[in-house]
N, C-alpha and C positions, 0 to 999 in steps of 0.2 A: 510527664513529670521530670524525666531526666533532662529534657531541654530547658525547663524552668530552672533547675538546679545549676546547669551549666551557664546559663545567662546570669544567674545571681553570682556565681563564682567569678565570672568574667568582670563583674563590677566590683565585688568586694575584695578580691585578692589584691588588685593594684592599690586599693584604698588602704588595706592593712599594711602592705609593703611600704607605702609612702609614709604612713604613720610611724612605722619602725625606723625608717630612714631619717625622718626629721626629728624623732624623739619627743621629749616632753615639750609642751603640753599636749601635742597632737595625739600621741599614743594613749594618754590618759583619756582624752575625749573620745577616741574610737572605742577603747575598752568600756568606758561608761555607757556609750550608746549601744554597744553590743549587749552589755549587761541589761540595759533597759529593755531592749527588744526581746531578750530571752526571758526576762521575768514577766513581761507582758504576755508572752506566748504561754508560759507556764501557768499564769493566773487564769488565762482563758481555758486551758486544758483541764485544770483541776477544780473549777467551780462551775456551778450551773449558770451563773450570771457571766456576762462578758468580762468584767474585771471587778472582782469583789475585794473584801478586806484582806484575804490571803495574798492576792496579787499585789495589793498596795504595800503590805508588810514586806514581801520579798523585794519589791522594787526599792523601797527605802533601805533595806539591808544591803542590797547590791550597791547603791549609791554611796552609803557610808563606808563599805569595804573598799570600793575603788578610791574614794577620797582619802581614806586612811592610808592605803598603800601608796598613793601618789604623794602624800605628805611624809612618807617615811615611817609611819606608825604601823609596821608590819604585824606586831602581836595583836593590835586591835583589829586589823583587817582579817586576820585568821580567825579571831573569835567571832566576829560579826558574820563573816562569809562562811 
């Protein structure tokens, strides 16, 4: 398990650093993809089915929050997220 986590970190850390280095829109894309992955995982953990309505709702909320924050609408991002 530790080996898998280290391999994952070896790939994801440079990706995150590159996104921060190059800035928008790359950081927004990486944050959006990370949010999608996390909401998909949460949807699988919290429902009997692989990806139910709860997971879809959380995924849409994450995308709206990331899009609002990227567009400078931080109060909307805070309310949705």
